[in-house]
N, C-alpha and C positions, 0 to 999 in steps of 0.2 A: 502493501500500501504505499504510495505514494505522499508527498506534505500535500499537495493538491485535497485527495481525497479526505486527507488527516483532518484539513482545516474548515472541511465544507460537514463532514460530523460534529466537527467540535461546535463548529455556529452552526449544524440543527439544535441541535441540544439544547445551545443554549436560549434558541428561539421560543424555540416547544414552553421552556424551560421560567418563561418571559424575565429572565437575565438580559438583554438587550434585546430590544424595539424595532432594532434595521426590516428595511426593505426585506421580501423576498429574491430579486432581487441580490443584491447585495449577499446576503445569504448563501449563496451559490455560485457567486460569481467565481470562486478558486478554481470549480469545475468547471464552470464557463469557458476562462481560460485553457485550462486542460486538454479542453475540448476543441481548442482551438487551437491551441501548439500541437495536437493528434491529427489534424486535419489539412495543417498545413506540411507537418514530414510527409501523411502520406501522398500529399498531394507534387513535395517536393522528389521524394525518392519514384512516384512513378514517370515524373516525366526524368528525372536521372536513368532510370529502368530506359528508359523509349530511348533515350539519344544514343544508349550506349550496345545497347542489344539490337535496334532497332526494329520494333517489332511492330509497330504502323505506321506508316508511308504515305503522309500526307498529301504528296505531290501528285497529281495527277501523270496518270500512263501514256502516253499516244500509241 
């Protein structure tokens, strides 16, 4: 379990127990940021693999 997941669990518990009165967006923000980083990393890898292996050729053939 990473830092984002631990922070999300802590923030959710604090929100549900009434210790903090943050907006749910702020409570879930560490997880939203982590998902964004995972998506960017996935897209970067797909572009890198495509360029390295040449799996998809988008140029029109004559």
